[in-house]
C-alpha atoms as an extended CHARMM CRD file, in Angstrom:
* protein
*
       227  EXT
         1         1  MET       CA              0.0000000000        0.0000000000        0.0000000000  PROA      1               0.0000000000
         2         2  ILE       CA              2.9110000000        2.3390000000        0.5980000000  PROA      2               0.0000000000
         3         3  HSD       CA              4.3890000000        1.8250000000       -2.8950000000  PROA      3               0.0000000000
         4         4  LYS       CA              1.1790000000        2.5060000000       -4.9000000000  PROA      4               0.0000000000
         5         5  PRO       CA              1.2840000000        6.3150000000       -4.7190000000  PROA      5               0.0000000000
         6         6  PHE       CA              4.9140000000        6.1940000000       -5.7570000000  PROA      6               0.0000000000
         7         7  THR       CA              4.0970000000        3.9510000000       -8.7260000000  PROA      7               0.0000000000
         8         8  LEU       CA              1.2270000000        6.2300000000       -9.8140000000  PROA      8               0.0000000000
         9         9  THR       CA              3.5410000000        9.2270000000       -9.6070000000  PROA      9               0.0000000000
        10        10  LYS       CA              6.1070000000        7.4710000000      -11.7760000000  PROA      10              0.0000000000
        11        11  LEU       CA              3.4560000000        6.6480000000      -14.3540000000  PROA      11              0.0000000000
        12        12  LEU       CA              2.2370000000       10.2370000000      -14.4430000000  PROA      12              0.0000000000
        13        13  ALA       CA              5.7880000000       11.5060000000      -14.7830000000  PROA      13              0.0000000000
        14        14  ALA       CA              6.4850000000        9.0830000000      -17.6050000000  PROA      14              0.0000000000
        15        15  ALA       CA              3.3100000000       10.1040000000      -19.4180000000  PROA      15              0.0000000000
        16        16  LEU       CA              4.1940000000       13.7740000000      -19.0250000000  PROA      16              0.0000000000
        17        17  LEU       CA              7.7200000000       13.1300000000      -20.2940000000  PROA      17              0.0000000000
        18        18  THR       CA              6.3500000000       11.2840000000      -23.2960000000  PROA      18              0.0000000000
        19        19  ALA       CA              3.9360000000       14.1440000000      -24.0680000000  PROA      19              0.0000000000
        20        20  LEU       CA              6.7800000000       16.6470000000      -23.8640000000  PROA      20              0.0000000000
        21        21  CYS       CA              9.0630000000       14.5750000000      -26.0530000000  PROA      21              0.0000000000
        22        22  LEU       CA              6.5510000000       13.9400000000      -28.8500000000  PROA      22              0.0000000000
        23        23  PRO       CA              6.5280000000       17.5320000000      -30.2590000000  PROA      23              0.0000000000
        24        24  ALA       CA             10.3140000000       17.3730000000      -30.5110000000  PROA      24              0.0000000000
        25        25  PHE       CA              9.9560000000       14.7870000000      -33.2740000000  PROA      25              0.0000000000
        26        26  ALA       CA              7.3550000000       16.8380000000      -35.1850000000  PROA      26              0.0000000000
        27        27  GLN       CA              9.8890000000       18.1540000000      -37.6850000000  PROA      27              0.0000000000
        28        28  THR       CA             10.2590000000       17.9690000000      -41.4320000000  PROA      28              0.0000000000
        29        29  LYS       CA             12.9910000000       16.1180000000      -43.3070000000  PROA      29              0.0000000000
        30        30  TYR       CA             13.5720000000       15.1760000000      -46.9440000000  PROA      30              0.0000000000
        31        31  VAL       CA             14.8270000000       12.0790000000      -48.7160000000  PROA      31              0.0000000000
        32        32  ASP       CA             18.4280000000       12.8390000000      -49.6410000000  PROA      32              0.0000000000
        33        33  ASP       CA             19.9900000000       12.7030000000      -53.0940000000  PROA      33              0.0000000000
        34        34  GLU       CA             19.3740000000        8.9960000000      -53.7020000000  PROA      34              0.0000000000
        35        35  LEU       CA             17.2320000000        7.5370000000      -56.4290000000  PROA      35              0.0000000000
        36        36  LEU       CA             14.9230000000        5.5260000000      -54.1490000000  PROA      36              0.0000000000
        37        37  ILE       CA             14.7650000000        4.4640000000      -50.5020000000  PROA      37              0.0000000000
        38        38  MET       CA             12.4820000000        1.9040000000      -48.9610000000  PROA      38              0.0000000000
        39        39  LEU       CA              9.7340000000        2.6880000000      -46.4950000000  PROA      39              0.0000000000
        40        40  ARG       CA              9.5200000000       -0.3760000000      -44.2020000000  PROA      40              0.0000000000
        41        41  SER       CA              7.1040000000       -1.4730000000      -41.5190000000  PROA      41              0.0000000000
        42        42  GLY       CA              9.8690000000       -1.7320000000      -38.9020000000  PROA      42              0.0000000000
        43        43  GLU       CA             13.4300000000       -0.8360000000      -37.9780000000  PROA      43              0.0000000000
        44        44  GLY       CA             15.4270000000       -3.1600000000      -40.2060000000  PROA      44              0.0000000000
        45        45  ASN       CA             15.7860000000       -4.7350000000      -43.6290000000  PROA      45              0.0000000000
        46        46  GLN       CA             13.8590000000       -7.7860000000      -42.4430000000  PROA      46              0.0000000000
        47        47  PHE       CA             10.6240000000       -5.8060000000      -42.2220000000  PROA      47              0.0000000000
        48        48  ARG       CA              8.1220000000       -5.5640000000      -45.0520000000  PROA      48              0.0000000000
        49        49  ILE       CA              8.5510000000       -2.8360000000      -47.6530000000  PROA      49              0.0000000000
        50        50  LEU       CA              5.5370000000       -0.5200000000      -47.6360000000  PROA      50              0.0000000000
        51        51  ASP       CA              6.5920000000        1.8420000000      -50.3880000000  PROA      51              0.0000000000
        52        52  SER       CA              9.5730000000        3.2970000000      -52.2390000000  PROA      52              0.0000000000
        53        53  LEU       CA             10.3390000000        6.9910000000      -51.8540000000  PROA      53              0.0000000000
        54        54  LYS       CA             12.1990000000        9.0150000000      -54.4400000000  PROA      54              0.0000000000
        55        55  SER       CA             14.7040000000       11.7230000000      -53.6540000000  PROA      55              0.0000000000
        56        56  GLY       CA             13.2260000000       15.0250000000      -52.5590000000  PROA      56              0.0000000000
        57        57  THR       CA             10.1520000000       13.4350000000      -50.9430000000  PROA      57              0.0000000000
        58        58  ARG       CA              9.0040000000       15.4620000000      -47.9570000000  PROA      58              0.0000000000
        59        59  LEU       CA              8.5620000000       13.4530000000      -44.7480000000  PROA      59              0.0000000000
        60        60  GLU       CA              7.3710000000       14.2280000000      -41.2420000000  PROA      60              0.0000000000
        61        61  VAL       CA              9.5910000000       12.7410000000      -38.5200000000  PROA      61              0.0000000000
        62        62  LEU       CA              7.6070000000       10.8160000000      -35.9010000000  PROA      62              0.0000000000
        63        63  GLN       CA             10.3080000000        8.9530000000      -33.9560000000  PROA      63              0.0000000000
        64        64  GLU       CA             14.0630000000        8.4360000000      -33.9720000000  PROA      64              0.0000000000
        65        65  GLY       CA             15.1140000000        4.7910000000      -33.7210000000  PROA      65              0.0000000000
        66        66  GLU       CA             17.3700000000        3.6750000000      -30.8510000000  PROA      66              0.0000000000
        67        67  ASN       CA             20.7480000000        2.6320000000      -32.3650000000  PROA      67              0.0000000000
        68        68  SER       CA             18.9740000000        1.0710000000      -35.3420000000  PROA      68              0.0000000000
        69        69  GLY       CA             19.8820000000        3.7250000000      -37.8960000000  PROA      69              0.0000000000
        70        70  TYR       CA             16.1810000000        4.0580000000      -38.8040000000  PROA      70              0.0000000000
        71        71  THR       CA             13.6890000000        6.9040000000      -38.3870000000  PROA      71              0.0000000000
        72        72  LYS       CA              9.9240000000        6.5900000000      -38.2420000000  PROA      72              0.0000000000
        73        73  VAL       CA              8.2830000000        9.0140000000      -40.6820000000  PROA      73              0.0000000000
        74        74  ARG       CA              4.9190000000        9.9260000000      -42.1720000000  PROA      74              0.0000000000
        75        75  THR       CA              4.4800000000       10.7530000000      -45.8610000000  PROA      75              0.0000000000
        76        76  GLN       CA              2.3100000000       13.5820000000      -47.1260000000  PROA      76              0.0000000000
        77        77  ASP       CA             -0.4640000000       11.1280000000      -47.9750000000  PROA      77              0.0000000000
        78        78  GLY       CA             -0.5070000000        9.8420000000      -44.3760000000  PROA      78              0.0000000000
        79        79  GLN       CA              1.4590000000        6.6180000000      -44.7850000000  PROA      79              0.0000000000
        80        80  GLU       CA              3.7570000000        5.7750000000      -41.8250000000  PROA      80              0.0000000000
        81        81  GLY       CA              6.8870000000        3.6170000000      -41.7920000000  PROA      81              0.0000000000
        82        82  TRP       CA             10.6320000000        3.4140000000      -41.1620000000  PROA      82              0.0000000000
        83        83  VAL       CA             13.4880000000        4.6020000000      -43.3990000000  PROA      83              0.0000000000
        84        84  LEU       CA             17.2670000000        4.6260000000      -43.0530000000  PROA      84              0.0000000000
        85        85  SER       CA             18.2730000000        7.8070000000      -41.2170000000  PROA      85              0.0000000000
        86        86  ARG       CA             21.4230000000        8.3250000000      -43.2900000000  PROA      86              0.0000000000
        87        87  TYR       CA             19.3170000000        8.9770000000      -46.3650000000  PROA      87              0.0000000000
        88        88  LEU       CA             17.4660000000       11.8750000000      -44.7180000000  PROA      88              0.0000000000
        89        89  SER       CA             18.4160000000       15.5440000000      -44.9980000000  PROA      89              0.0000000000
        90        90  ASN       CA             17.2820000000       18.5910000000      -43.0860000000  PROA      90              0.0000000000
        91        91  GLN       CA             16.7170000000       20.5630000000      -46.2930000000  PROA      91              0.0000000000
        92        92  PRO       CA             15.3780000000       19.8310000000      -49.7620000000  PROA      92              0.0000000000
        93        93  ILE       CA             17.7560000000       18.3500000000      -52.3150000000  PROA      93              0.0000000000
        94        94  ALA       CA             19.8220000000       20.5860000000      -54.5640000000  PROA      94              0.0000000000
        95        95  ARG       CA             17.4830000000       20.0450000000      -57.5110000000  PROA      95              0.0000000000
        96        96  ASP       CA             14.4430000000       21.2220000000      -55.5400000000  PROA      96              0.0000000000
        97        97  ARG       CA             16.3950000000       24.1070000000      -54.0150000000  PROA      97              0.0000000000
        98        98  LEU       CA             17.4540000000       25.1530000000      -57.4990000000  PROA      98              0.0000000000
        99        99  ALA       CA             13.8620000000       24.9630000000      -58.7250000000  PROA      99              0.0000000000
       100       100  ALA       CA             12.6940000000       27.0150000000      -55.7150000000  PROA      100             0.0000000000
       101       101  THR       CA             15.4690000000       29.5480000000      -56.3520000000  PROA      101             0.0000000000
       102       102  GLN       CA             14.5160000000       29.7920000000      -60.0140000000  PROA      102             0.0000000000
       103       103  LYS       CA             10.8960000000       30.2850000000      -59.0520000000  PROA      103             0.0000000000
       104       104  LYS       CA             11.8320000000       33.0400000000      -56.6180000000  PROA      104             0.0000000000
       105       105  LEU       CA             14.0050000000       34.6050000000      -59.3350000000  PROA      105             0.0000000000
       106       106  GLU       CA             11.1030000000       34.5470000000      -61.7810000000  PROA      106             0.0000000000
       107       107  GLN       CA              8.8460000000       36.0920000000      -59.1540000000  PROA      107             0.0000000000
       108       108  THR       CA             11.4630000000       38.7670000000      -58.4730000000  PROA      108             0.0000000000
       109       109  GLU       CA             11.8380000000       39.5120000000      -62.1920000000  PROA      109             0.0000000000
       110       110  SER       CA              8.0680000000       39.6840000000      -62.5480000000  PROA      110             0.0000000000
       111       111  ALA       CA              7.8460000000       42.0580000000      -59.5680000000  PROA      111             0.0000000000
       112       112  LEU       CA             10.6750000000       44.1500000000      -61.0510000000  PROA      112             0.0000000000
       113       113  LYS       CA              8.9000000000       44.3500000000      -64.4020000000  PROA      113             0.0000000000
       114       114  GLU       CA              5.6720000000       45.3360000000      -62.6640000000  PROA      114             0.0000000000
       115       115  ALA       CA              7.5560000000       48.0170000000      -60.7070000000  PROA      115             0.0000000000
       116       116  ARG       CA              9.0760000000       49.3500000000      -63.9410000000  PROA      116             0.0000000000
       117       117  ASP       CA              5.6550000000       49.4300000000      -65.5830000000  PROA      117             0.0000000000
       118       118  GLN       CA              4.2430000000       51.2740000000      -62.5850000000  PROA      118             0.0000000000
       119       119  LEU       CA              7.1520000000       53.7300000000      -62.7390000000  PROA      119             0.0000000000
       120       120  GLN       CA              6.4910000000       54.3470000000      -66.4290000000  PROA      120             0.0000000000
       121       121  SER       CA              2.7840000000       54.8150000000      -65.7250000000  PROA      121             0.0000000000
       122       122  LEU       CA              3.5690000000       57.2560000000      -62.8960000000  PROA      122             0.0000000000
       123       123  ARG       CA              5.8680000000       59.2400000000      -65.1670000000  PROA      123             0.0000000000
       124       124  GLN       CA              3.1600000000       59.4030000000      -67.8120000000  PROA      124             0.0000000000
       125       125  GLN       CA              0.6320000000       60.5310000000      -65.2130000000  PROA      125             0.0000000000
       126       126  ARG       CA              3.1150000000       63.1700000000      -64.0090000000  PROA      126             0.0000000000
       127       127  ASP       CA              3.4870000000       64.5280000000      -67.5600000000  PROA      127             0.0000000000
       128       128  GLU       CA             -0.2840000000       64.5500000000      -68.0180000000  PROA      128             0.0000000000
       129       129  LEU       CA             -0.7300000000       66.3890000000      -64.7160000000  PROA      129             0.0000000000
       130       130  ALA       CA              1.9000000000       68.9410000000      -65.7120000000  PROA      130             0.0000000000
       131       131  SER       CA              0.0990000000       69.5280000000      -69.0120000000  PROA      131             0.0000000000
       132       132  SER       CA             -3.2200000000       69.7450000000      -67.2000000000  PROA      132             0.0000000000
       133       133  GLU       CA             -1.7370000000       72.2780000000      -64.7650000000  PROA      133             0.0000000000
       134       134  GLN       CA             -0.6460000000       74.5160000000      -67.6440000000  PROA      134             0.0000000000
       135       135  SER       CA             -4.0940000000       74.2280000000      -69.1800000000  PROA      135             0.0000000000
       136       136  LEU       CA             -5.7030000000       75.1070000000      -65.8490000000  PROA      136             0.0000000000
       137       137  GLN       CA             -3.4580000000       78.1340000000      -65.4560000000  PROA      137             0.0000000000
       138       138  SER       CA             -4.4340000000       79.3440000000      -68.9330000000  PROA      138             0.0000000000
       139       139  ARG       CA             -8.0880000000       78.7450000000      -68.1410000000  PROA      139             0.0000000000
       140       140  ALA       CA             -7.7090000000       80.6120000000      -64.8460000000  PROA      140             0.0000000000
       141       141  GLY       CA             -6.3180000000       83.6360000000      -66.7390000000  PROA      141             0.0000000000
       142       142  LYS       CA             -9.2940000000       83.6150000000      -69.1160000000  PROA      142             0.0000000000
       143       143  LEU       CA            -11.7340000000       83.3020000000      -66.2230000000  PROA      143             0.0000000000
       144       144  SER       CA            -10.0540000000       86.2230000000      -64.4610000000  PROA      144             0.0000000000
       145       145  SER       CA            -10.5120000000       88.3930000000      -67.5470000000  PROA      145             0.0000000000
       146       146  GLU       CA            -14.1270000000       87.2760000000      -67.8390000000  PROA      146             0.0000000000
       147       147  LEU       CA            -14.6880000000       88.1070000000      -64.1810000000  PROA      147             0.0000000000
       148       148  ASP       CA            -13.3300000000       91.6310000000      -64.6910000000  PROA      148             0.0000000000
       149       149  ARG       CA            -15.6970000000       92.1050000000      -67.6290000000  PROA      149             0.0000000000
       150       150  ILE       CA            -18.6430000000       90.8600000000      -65.5540000000  PROA      150             0.0000000000
       151       151  LYS       CA            -17.7260000000       93.2700000000      -62.7540000000  PROA      151             0.0000000000
       152       152  GLU       CA            -17.6630000000       96.1150000000      -65.2680000000  PROA      152             0.0000000000
       153       153  VAL       CA            -21.0720000000       95.1470000000      -66.6040000000  PROA      153             0.0000000000
       154       154  SER       CA            -22.4310000000       94.7490000000      -63.0850000000  PROA      154             0.0000000000
       155       155  SER       CA            -21.4460000000       98.3230000000      -62.2540000000  PROA      155             0.0000000000
       156       156  ASN       CA            -24.2710000000       99.4720000000      -64.5780000000  PROA      156             0.0000000000
       157       157  ALA       CA            -26.7860000000       97.0640000000      -63.0840000000  PROA      157             0.0000000000
       158       158  LEU       CA            -28.9880000000       99.8210000000      -61.5760000000  PROA      158             0.0000000000
       159       159  THR       CA            -29.1960000000      101.6640000000      -64.8990000000  PROA      159             0.0000000000
       160       160  LEU       CA            -30.0160000000       98.4330000000      -66.7160000000  PROA      160             0.0000000000
       161       161  ASP       CA            -32.6910000000       97.5830000000      -64.1630000000  PROA      161             0.0000000000
       162       162  ARG       CA            -34.3380000000      100.9860000000      -64.4590000000  PROA      162             0.0000000000
       163       163  ARG       CA            -34.2340000000      100.7710000000      -68.2410000000  PROA      163             0.0000000000
       164       164  ASN       CA            -35.7410000000       97.3030000000      -68.0550000000  PROA      164             0.0000000000
       165       165  ARG       CA            -38.6430000000       98.5460000000      -65.9410000000  PROA      165             0.0000000000
       166       166  GLU       CA            -39.2530000000      101.4080000000      -68.3910000000  PROA      166             0.0000000000
       167       167  LEU       CA            -39.3270000000       98.9860000000      -71.3040000000  PROA      167             0.0000000000
       168       168  GLN       CA            -41.7420000000       96.7250000000      -69.4150000000  PROA      168             0.0000000000
       169       169  GLU       CA            -44.0800000000       99.6810000000      -68.7510000000  PROA      169             0.0000000000
       170       170  SER       CA            -43.8870000000      100.7070000000      -72.4140000000  PROA      170             0.0000000000
       171       171  ASN       CA            -44.6450000000       97.1600000000      -73.4100000000  PROA      171             0.0000000000
       172       172  GLN       CA            -47.7190000000       97.0660000000      -71.1810000000  PROA      172             0.0000000000
       173       173  GLN       CA            -48.9360000000      100.3650000000      -72.6270000000  PROA      173             0.0000000000
       174       174  LEU       CA            -48.4690000000       99.0740000000      -76.1660000000  PROA      174             0.0000000000
       175       175  LYS       CA            -50.4020000000       95.9300000000      -75.2910000000  PROA      175             0.0000000000
       176       176  LYS       CA            -53.3100000000       98.0280000000      -74.0640000000  PROA      176             0.0000000000
       177       177  GLU       CA            -53.2880000000      100.1470000000      -77.2280000000  PROA      177             0.0000000000
       178       178  VAL       CA            -53.2140000000       97.0050000000      -79.3490000000  PROA      178             0.0000000000
       179       179  GLU       CA            -56.2000000000       95.6220000000      -77.4720000000  PROA      179             0.0000000000
       180       180  VAL       CA            -58.1340000000       98.8950000000      -78.0220000000  PROA      180             0.0000000000
       181       181  LEU       CA            -57.2560000000       98.9790000000      -81.7110000000  PROA      181             0.0000000000
       182       182  THR       CA            -58.2040000000       95.3370000000      -82.0810000000  PROA      182             0.0000000000
       183       183  ALA       CA            -61.6120000000       95.9570000000      -80.5110000000  PROA      183             0.0000000000
       184       184  GLU       CA            -62.1600000000       99.0480000000      -82.6970000000  PROA      184             0.0000000000
       185       185  ASN       CA            -61.1610000000       97.0690000000      -85.7720000000  PROA      185             0.0000000000
       186       186  GLU       CA            -63.6130000000       94.3100000000      -84.8940000000  PROA      186             0.0000000000
       187       187  ARG       CA            -66.3750000000       96.9310000000      -84.3980000000  PROA      187             0.0000000000
       188       188  LEU       CA            -65.6230000000       98.5270000000      -87.7500000000  PROA      188             0.0000000000
       189       189  GLU       CA            -65.5960000000       95.1650000000      -89.4460000000  PROA      189             0.0000000000
       190       190  ALA       CA            -68.9870000000       94.3380000000      -87.9320000000  PROA      190             0.0000000000
       191       191  LYS       CA            -70.3740000000       97.7670000000      -88.9970000000  PROA      191             0.0000000000
       192       192  LYS       CA            -68.9740000000       97.2480000000      -92.4750000000  PROA      192             0.0000000000
       193       193  GLU       CA            -70.7170000000       93.9140000000      -92.7850000000  PROA      193             0.0000000000
       194       194  SER       CA            -73.9550000000       95.4430000000      -91.4730000000  PROA      194             0.0000000000
       195       195  ASP       CA            -73.7850000000       98.3350000000      -93.9300000000  PROA      195             0.0000000000
       196       196  PHE       CA            -73.0840000000       95.9300000000      -96.7460000000  PROA      196             0.0000000000
       197       197  MET       CA            -76.1100000000       93.8580000000      -95.8040000000  PROA      197             0.0000000000
       198       198  LEU       CA            -78.3050000000       96.9890000000      -95.6120000000  PROA      198             0.0000000000
       199       199  LEU       CA            -77.0250000000       98.1130000000      -98.9880000000  PROA      199             0.0000000000
       200       200  GLY       CA            -77.7890000000       94.7390000000     -100.4770000000  PROA      200             0.0000000000
       201       201  ALA       CA            -81.2890000000       94.7820000000      -98.9970000000  PROA      201             0.0000000000
       202       202  GLY       CA            -81.8560000000       98.2970000000     -100.3670000000  PROA      202             0.0000000000
       203       203  LEU       CA            -80.7340000000       97.2440000000     -103.8140000000  PROA      203             0.0000000000
       204       204  VAL       CA            -83.0170000000       94.2390000000     -103.6990000000  PROA      204             0.0000000000
       205       205  GLY       CA            -85.9460000000       96.4440000000     -102.5990000000  PROA      205             0.0000000000
       206       206  LEU       CA            -85.1740000000       98.9380000000     -105.3200000000  PROA      206             0.0000000000
       207       207  GLY       CA            -85.1180000000       96.1810000000     -107.8990000000  PROA      207             0.0000000000
       208       208  VAL       CA            -88.4740000000       94.9060000000     -106.7110000000  PROA      208             0.0000000000
       209       209  LEU       CA            -89.9000000000       98.4250000000     -106.8070000000  PROA      209             0.0000000000
       210       210  ILE       CA            -88.6420000000       98.9760000000     -110.3190000000  PROA      210             0.0000000000
       211       211  ALA       CA            -90.0930000000       95.6720000000     -111.3860000000  PROA      211             0.0000000000
       212       212  ILE       CA            -93.4950000000       96.7130000000     -110.0370000000  PROA      212             0.0000000000
       213       213  VAL       CA            -93.5540000000      100.3050000000     -111.2660000000  PROA      213             0.0000000000
       214       214  LEU       CA            -91.9500000000       99.8250000000     -114.6560000000  PROA      214             0.0000000000
       215       215  PRO       CA            -94.9410000000       98.0060000000     -116.2360000000  PROA      215             0.0000000000
       216       216  TRP       CA            -97.2010000000      100.8730000000     -115.2620000000  PROA      216             0.0000000000
       217       217  LEU       CA            -94.9790000000      103.4210000000     -116.9120000000  PROA      217             0.0000000000
       218       218  LYS       CA            -94.7180000000      101.5210000000     -120.2040000000  PROA      218             0.0000000000
       219       219  PRO       CA            -97.4080000000      102.6830000000     -122.8340000000  PROA      219             0.0000000000
       220       220  THR       CA            -99.8450000000      100.0650000000     -124.1580000000  PROA      220             0.0000000000
       221       221  ARG       CA           -100.5680000000       99.3050000000     -127.8650000000  PROA      221             0.0000000000
       222       222  LYS       CA           -104.1560000000      100.5940000000     -127.6100000000  PROA      222             0.0000000000
       223       223  THR       CA           -103.0790000000      104.0630000000     -126.7380000000  PROA      223             0.0000000000
       224       224  ASP       CA           -100.7060000000      104.0480000000     -129.6770000000  PROA      224             0.0000000000
       225       225  ASN       CA           -103.5860000000      103.2370000000     -132.1260000000  PROA      225             0.0000000000
       226       226  TRP       CA           -105.6170000000      106.1400000000     -130.8710000000  PROA      226             0.0000000000
       227       227  ALA       CA           -102.8550000000      108.5030000000     -131.4610000000  PROA      227             0.0000000000
């Protein structure tokens, strides 16, 4: 009964030590410059081959073997096994490093080209702004002259306003006279039509009268025989 707490403490300490040691193995290594290495199910050539890994393959280290020369790893597709430690490198192989360097160089050249294009665009915008500034200055001079002319015209605003009122009054007076003349013209036109109708009626009456009287004035044949 006395040794149980001590045993439990040892177990807890061992578990804690294991938990602390596990992250230390969570590192990345690469298959070194060899054509192929074997991924085995255990620490030794006697264990079954699970897969063959080509140089440059990225592996996650899970556990270092104890004096076996093997390391337990996990591939990117999740397969776990053991490989010879001497074929592992802490950095990608020269071929992959060269490819990565070339890619970075291409990216740098692309960024440089983009920066040059932006510089050219900024220079063009600067020239356009300079031209626009000159145009604005010329426009400002014209507007200043126009403003002076408007001020000169505005100095006679009271005279123009008085003249405008006089013209409006004259216009109203002319409108009234036109209305009077129009009414008088309509009255004369109506009187003219009335007189014309009366004249026509008089002529008609005169014609009727002549038609009635004329037979009485004409001598008959009997009177002529007596003569």
